[in-house]
C-alpha positions as CSV (number, residue, x, y, z in Angstrom):
1,M,-51.6,16.2,62.0
2,N,-49.7,19.1,63.4
3,S,-48.6,22.2,61.4
4,N,-45.1,20.9,60.8
5,E,-46.3,17.6,59.3
6,E,-48.9,19.4,57.2
7,K,-46.1,21.7,55.9
8,I,-43.9,18.8,55.0
9,L,-46.8,17.0,53.2
10,R,-47.7,20.1,51.2
11,E,-44.0,20.5,50.1
12,F,-43.9,16.9,49.1
13,V,-47.1,17.2,47.0
14,R,-45.9,20.4,45.4
15,K,-42.5,18.9,44.4
16,T,-43.8,15.5,43.5
17,F,-47.1,16.2,41.7
18,V,-47.6,19.9,41.1
19,A,-44.2,20.5,39.6
20,K,-44.6,17.6,37.3
21,M,-48.0,18.8,36.1
22,F,-46.6,22.3,35.4
23,Q,-43.7,20.7,33.5
24,E,-46.1,18.6,31.4
25,E,-48.3,21.7,30.7
26,R,-45.3,23.7,29.7
27,Q,-44.1,21.0,27.3
28,N,-47.6,20.7,25.8
29,F,-47.7,24.5,25.3
30,L,-44.3,24.6,23.6
31,Q,-45.3,21.7,21.4
32,E,-48.5,23.4,20.5
33,Q,-46.6,26.6,19.6
34,K,-44.3,24.6,17.4
35,V,-47.2,23.1,15.6
36,R,-48.8,26.5,15.2
37,S,-45.6,27.9,13.8
38,W,-45.2,25.0,11.3
39,V,-48.8,25.5,10.1
40,R,-48.3,29.2,9.7
41,S,-45.2,28.6,7.7
42,L,-47.1,26.2,5.4
43,I,-49.9,28.7,4.9
44,S,-47.3,31.4,4.0
45,E,-45.6,29.0,1.6
46,V,-48.8,28.2,-0.2
47,K,-49.8,31.9,-0.4
48,E,-46.4,32.8,-1.8
49,E,-46.6,30.0,-4.3
50,N,-50.0,31.1,-5.4
51,R,-48.7,34.6,-5.9
52,N,-45.9,33.4,-8.0
53,T,-47.8,30.9,-10.0
54,V,-48.1,31.8,-13.7
55,I,-51.6,30.3,-13.9
56,S,-53.7,30.5,-10.7
57,E,-56.1,27.7,-10.4
58,A,-58.8,29.5,-8.4
59,K,-58.6,32.5,-10.7
60,D,-58.8,30.2,-13.8
61,M,-62.0,28.6,-12.5
62,A,-63.6,31.9,-11.7
63,N,-62.4,33.7,-14.9
64,P,-62.2,31.4,-17.9
65,H,-60.0,32.8,-20.7
66,P,-61.8,33.9,-24.0
67,N,-59.7,31.3,-25.9
68,T,-60.6,27.7,-25.5
69,G,-57.0,26.6,-26.2
70,I,-55.8,28.6,-23.1
71,N,-58.5,27.0,-20.9
72,K,-57.4,23.5,-22.0
73,L,-53.8,24.5,-21.4
74,R,-54.6,25.6,-17.9
75,D,-56.2,22.2,-17.2
76,A,-53.1,20.4,-18.5
77,I,-50.6,22.5,-16.5
78,R,-52.7,22.2,-13.4
79,K,-52.4,18.4,-13.5
80,A,-48.8,18.3,-14.6
81,K,-47.3,20.9,-12.2
82,P,-46.9,18.6,-9.1
83,S,-45.0,15.9,-11.1
84,I,-42.7,18.3,-12.9
85,K,-41.9,20.2,-9.8
86,S,-41.2,17.0,-7.8
87,K,-38.8,15.6,-10.5
88,F,-37.1,19.0,-11.0
89,Q,-36.4,19.8,-7.4
90,Q,-35.0,16.4,-6.7
91,L,-31.9,17.5,-8.7
92,T,-30.0,19.4,-6.0
93,S,-26.4,18.3,-6.7
94,S,-25.7,20.9,-9.4
95,V,-27.3,23.6,-11.6
96,E,-26.1,21.6,-14.6
97,Q,-28.5,18.8,-13.7
98,R,-31.5,21.1,-13.6
99,E,-30.4,22.9,-16.8
100,S,-30.3,19.5,-18.5
101,F,-33.7,18.7,-17.1
102,S,-35.2,21.9,-18.5
103,N,-33.6,21.6,-21.9
104,H,-34.6,18.0,-22.4
105,L,-38.2,18.5,-21.1
106,L,-38.9,21.5,-23.3
107,A,-37.4,19.8,-26.3
108,A,-39.6,16.8,-25.7
109,F,-42.7,19.0,-25.7
110,V,-41.7,20.7,-28.9
111,R,-41.4,17.2,-30.5
112,L,-44.7,16.2,-29.0
113,F,-46.6,19.1,-30.5
114,D,-44.8,18.5,-33.9
115,Q,-45.9,14.9,-33.8
116,L,-49.5,15.8,-32.8
117,D,-49.7,18.3,-35.7
118,A,-48.4,15.8,-38.2
119,L,-50.9,13.2,-37.0
120,S,-53.7,15.7,-37.3
121,A,-52.6,16.8,-40.7
122,S,-52.5,13.1,-41.8
123,Q,-56.0,12.5,-40.5
124,E,-57.3,15.7,-42.2
125,A,-55.8,14.5,-45.5
126,E,-57.5,11.1,-45.2
127,G,-60.8,12.9,-44.4
128,G,-60.3,15.0,-47.6
129,L,-60.0,11.9,-49.7
130,E,-63.2,10.5,-48.2
131,T,-65.0,13.7,-48.9
132,A,-63.8,13.7,-52.5
133,A,-65.1,10.1,-52.9
134,D,-68.4,11.1,-51.5
135,E,-68.8,13.9,-54.0
136,L,-68.7,11.4,-56.9
137,G,-72.0,10.0,-55.8
138,D,-73.2,6.4,-56.0
139,L,-71.8,4.3,-58.9
140,A,-74.3,3.2,-61.5
141,A,-75.6,-0.3,-61.1
142,P,-74.6,-2.8,-63.8
143,P,-77.2,-3.3,-66.5
144,E,-79.8,-6.0,-66.1
145,G,-78.9,-9.4,-67.2
146,S,-75.1,-8.9,-66.8
147,D,-73.0,-11.6,-65.1
148,V,-70.6,-9.2,-63.4
149,E,-71.9,-10.1,-59.9
150,T,-71.6,-13.8,-60.5
151,E,-68.1,-13.5,-61.9
152,L,-67.0,-11.5,-58.9
153,E,-68.3,-14.1,-56.5
154,D,-66.6,-16.9,-58.5
155,E,-63.3,-15.0,-58.4
156,L,-63.6,-14.4,-54.7
157,D,-64.3,-18.1,-54.1
158,V,-61.1,-19.0,-56.0
159,Q,-59.0,-16.5,-54.1
160,L,-60.4,-17.7,-50.8
161,E,-59.6,-21.3,-51.6
162,N,-56.1,-20.5,-52.7
163,F,-55.6,-18.4,-49.5
164,L,-56.8,-21.3,-47.3
165,R,-54.5,-23.7,-49.2
166,E,-51.5,-21.4,-48.6
167,I,-52.3,-21.2,-44.9
168,D,-52.4,-25.0,-44.6
169,I,-49.0,-25.3,-46.3
170,D,-47.5,-22.6,-44.1
171,V,-48.8,-24.4,-41.0
172,Q,-47.4,-27.7,-42.1
173,D,-44.0,-26.1,-42.9
174,A,-43.9,-24.4,-39.5
175,D,-44.6,-27.6,-37.7
176,E,-41.7,-29.3,-39.5
177,N,-39.1,-26.7,-38.9
178,D,-40.3,-23.8,-36.6
179,V,-37.0,-22.0,-36.0
180,V,-38.6,-18.7,-35.0
181,S,-40.9,-20.3,-32.4
182,D,-37.9,-22.3,-31.0
183,E,-35.9,-19.2,-30.6
184,I,-38.8,-17.3,-28.8
185,A,-39.3,-20.3,-26.5
186,A,-35.6,-20.5,-25.7
187,E,-35.5,-16.7,-25.0
188,K,-38.5,-17.0,-22.7
189,E,-37.0,-19.9,-20.9
190,Q,-33.7,-18.0,-20.4
191,K,-35.5,-15.0,-19.0
192,K,-37.4,-17.3,-16.6
193,N,-34.2,-18.6,-15.2
194,L,-32.7,-15.1,-14.6
195,S,-32.3,-14.0,-11.0
196,Q,-34.1,-10.8,-9.8
197,V,-30.8,-8.9,-10.0
198,E,-30.3,-10.0,-13.6
199,K,-33.8,-9.0,-14.5
200,D,-33.3,-5.6,-12.9
201,V,-30.1,-5.1,-15.0
202,E,-31.9,-6.1,-18.2
203,K,-34.7,-3.7,-17.4
204,K,-32.2,-0.9,-16.7
205,K,-30.5,-1.5,-20.0
206,A,-33.8,-1.2,-21.9
207,Q,-34.7,1.9,-20.0
208,D,-31.3,3.5,-20.7
209,A,-31.8,2.9,-24.4
210,E,-35.1,4.7,-24.3
211,R,-33.6,7.6,-22.3
212,E,-30.7,7.9,-24.8
213,E,-33.2,8.1,-27.7
214,F,-35.2,10.6,-25.7
215,G,-32.2,12.9,-25.3
216,S,-30.8,12.3,-28.8
217,G,-29.2,15.5,-30.2
218,I,-29.4,17.4,-26.9
219,E,-26.3,18.0,-24.8
220,G,-26.5,17.9,-21.0
221,D,-26.2,16.0,-17.8
222,A,-27.5,12.4,-18.0
223,T,-29.1,12.5,-14.6
224,G,-31.1,15.6,-15.5
225,R,-32.0,13.9,-18.8
226,N,-33.3,10.8,-17.0
227,Q,-35.4,12.9,-14.6
228,A,-36.9,14.8,-17.6
229,F,-37.7,11.5,-19.3
230,D,-39.6,10.2,-16.3
231,A,-41.4,13.5,-15.8
232,F,-42.4,13.7,-19.5
233,N,-43.8,10.2,-19.4
234,L,-45.9,11.1,-16.3
235,V,-47.5,14.3,-17.8
236,Q,-47.4,13.8,-21.6
237,S,-51.0,12.6,-21.8
238,Y,-52.4,15.7,-20.0
239,F,-51.1,17.8,-22.8
240,S,-51.7,15.5,-25.8
241,D,-55.3,14.7,-24.7
242,N,-56.3,18.4,-24.3
243,Y,-54.4,19.4,-27.5
244,L,-56.2,16.8,-29.6
245,D,-59.5,17.9,-28.2
246,L,-59.1,21.2,-30.0
247,D,-60.4,21.3,-33.6
248,S,-59.7,25.0,-34.3
249,R,-56.2,25.8,-35.6
250,D,-56.2,29.1,-33.7
251,D,-56.9,27.3,-30.4
252,R,-54.1,24.8,-31.1
253,D,-51.7,27.6,-31.9
254,M,-52.5,29.3,-28.6
255,F,-52.2,26.1,-26.7
256,R,-48.8,25.3,-28.2
257,K,-47.3,28.8,-28.0
258,W,-48.4,29.6,-24.5
259,G,-47.9,26.1,-23.3
260,L,-44.1,26.1,-24.1
261,Y,-43.8,29.6,-22.7
262,N,-45.6,28.8,-19.4
263,L,-43.6,25.6,-19.0
264,K,-40.4,27.6,-19.3
265,L,-41.6,30.1,-16.7
266,L,-42.6,27.3,-14.3
267,L,-39.1,25.7,-14.6
268,D,-37.5,29.1,-14.0
269,S,-39.6,29.6,-10.9
270,Y,-38.7,26.1,-9.6
271,E,-35.0,27.0,-10.1
272,E,-35.5,30.2,-8.2
273,E,-37.0,28.3,-5.3
274,L,-33.9,26.1,-5.1
275,N,-31.4,28.7,-5.9
276,P,-32.7,32.2,-4.9
277,G,-29.3,33.8,-5.4
278,I,-29.3,35.5,-2.0
279,E,-25.8,36.7,-1.2
280,T,-24.3,35.4,2.0
281,P,-23.3,38.4,4.2
282,N,-19.5,38.6,4.9
283,I,-19.2,38.1,8.6
284,E,-15.7,38.1,10.0
285,N,-14.5,35.6,12.5
286,P,-14.4,37.4,15.9
287,T,-11.5,35.3,17.2
């Protein structure tokens, strides 16, 4: 091979193979840079979120609060945050939707704490009655030779026999003319024959009724209300379970007061992320 042929071969190899290899390496480098830039942006976003978070998870674990109610609240908010944020930040069409979401969600939590307090008060009242009964002590046994126990047994036997007789009569009557059972069977048969679209419509109607009851007495956009309804159903148990674990009235007061306050701050921070309020600079058209 003479020098001219070798030169032509080298040029061919350079253009055909080497140039292609350099191009692939360059593309890989650019792709790697894009990935690195994306990862750095995610890290920065997470750091910024942690700085703005009202309750920092790592800090909470390392430094428990002196009040048990606050520690239980931290656990509830930590679990609930992702669902609330996701539902809230799906509402991007208007500020009114997000305002409605916030109002309905906070009102739902106020109702929840009221219901939990009422339930606890009812249980405490029942416990008080049992305690009062215990303080009376055991009732005195009937005197020897009395027929009280025998009379009670006879009376119970009579009542049981009458009860069984009434059950037999009711069953016979139901077999002769069971209107209620027929209506239930007809309703089930009707639902069975519905198409999937009709079933979806029926399900939507029932859901809409629940959502209207959820938002009763509160004005606001219906879409925001619906999102708040879904979010509340997802996170309600986190708060109610932790709240009911607390026996101390002071712990519950701290949980409720700071729970509502922190939920409001979280919703405000999510709104700030979507609508930071940065003014657009006035740039004139150069043409």
